[in-house]
TITORGU-690641 format. One record per residue: residue in three letters; x, y, z of N, C-alpha, C, O in turn. Coordinates in pm, whole numbers. Each point is the difference from the previous one (the first is absolute). Layout:
BEGIN
['ALA' [X Y Z] [X Y Z] [X Y Z] [X Y Z]]
...
//
This chain:
BEGIN
['UNK' [472 -1451 2846] [-146 -36 31] [-91 111 -50] [13 117 37]]
['UNK' [-113 -162 -129] [-126 157 -12] [-94 -27 60] [-33 -111 42]]
['UNK' [-16 203 -32] [-175 -6 118] [-52 93 -9] [68 91 -48]]
['UNK' [-204 -60 82] [-81 83 28] [16 109 145] [-37 114 27]]
['UNK' [100 -207 32] [16 41 177] [106 109 -12] [102 -10 -67]]
['UNK' [-134 103 131] [75 120 52] [63 10 104] [115 43 10]]
['UNK' [-191 -86 83] [46 33 141] [134 -27 56] [41 -115 -8]]
['UNK' [47 219 73] [166 -62 34] [-38 -117 48] [23 -86 -85]]
['UNK' [-84 27 214] [-3 -116 46] [6 -119 -91] [79 -92 22]]
['UNK' [-169 93 -137] [18 -98 -93] [154 -21 -98] [50 -102 -46]]
['UNK' [-15 216 43] [113 -4 -89] [129 -43 97] [97 -61 -44]]
['UNK' [-111 103 183] [115 -28 76] [-35 -129 44] [103 -45 51]]
['UNK' [-220 -63 -41] [14 -106 3] [1 -107 -157] [33 -118 -9]]
['UNK' [-61 170 -52] [45 -36 -125] [178 -8 8] [47 -112 23]]
['UNK' [39 218 -39] [90 -33 14] [131 -49 110] [116 -33 -25]]
['UNK' [-200 46 172] [73 -144 27] [-49 -109 26] [26 -60 104]]
['UNK' [-117 9 -207] [-38 -116 -17] [78 -56 -148] [7 -115 -42]]
['UNK' [54 254 -23] [99 -109 -60] [-17 101 -178] [84 -13 -89]]
['UNK' [-181 83 79] [-12 40 -105] [132 154 -57] [42 92 70]]
['UNK' [-17 -119 -198] [144 42 -36] [-85 176 -31] [68 101 21]]
['UNK' [-194 -91 -63] [-28 155 -15] [-144 -24 39] [-54 -110 -9]]
['UNK' [-3 217 51] [-164 35 -26] [-11 106 -124] [88 73 -45]]
['UNK' [-200 -86 11] [-31 113 -104] [-155 -24 17] [-59 -107 -9]]
['UNK' [12 221 35] [-153 49 12] [-77 73 -130] [33 108 -48]]
['UNK' [-110 -166 18] [-141 43 -121] [-23 126 36] [-6 37 118]]
['UNK' [-10 53 -237] [79 -9 -128] [111 2 37] [53 53 98]]
['UNK' [8 -149 -229] [143 -81 17] [94 50 -119] [123 3 -3]]
['UNK' [-215 35 -95] [69 33 -125] [119 100 12] [73 -28 -95]]
['UNK' [-7 152 181] [73 64 13] [124 -69 70] [110 -38 -41]]
['UNK' [-180 37 176] [75 -83 109] [89 -104 -109] [105 33 -55]]
['UNK' [-185 -183 39] [46 -79 -111] [117 27 -98] [110 -55 -12]]
['UNK' [-166 155 -50] [133 7 -109] [107 108 89] [76 57 -79]]
['UNK' [-60 -31 174] [101 65 86] [81 -69 74] [111 30 43]]
['UNK' [-204 -169 -23] [114 -139 124] [64 -73 -100] [108 -53 26]]
['UNK' [-182 38 -190] [71 -41 -162] [126 30 15] [85 -88 11]]
['UNK' [-55 221 -8] [63 87 -57] [103 1 74] [114 -2 -48]]
['UNK' [-142 5 203] [116 -44 117] [82 -144 4] [114 -2 46]]
['UNK' [-175 -113 -94] [22 -143 -19] [79 16 -110] [94 -78 9]]
['UNK' [-87 163 -141] [68 42 -112] [-109 -104 -112] [36 -43 -110]]
['UNK' [-118 30 149] [-111 -89 -85] [-42 110 -129] [-25 -57 -107]]
['UNK' [17 179 107] [-13 85 -42] [90 110 -5] [72 28 95]]
['UNK' [-73 64 -247] [93 70 -29] [-42 155 11] [82 88 -26]]
//
């Protein structure tokens, strides 16, 4: 899930509802890190 919501409560609700990941804007570096963890970037 990519969002502008930065509140911990929103993140918790999204993850409990089934989101696999939660990335907040600005997300350029965070998204790159997540893709590396998944092995999709080297």
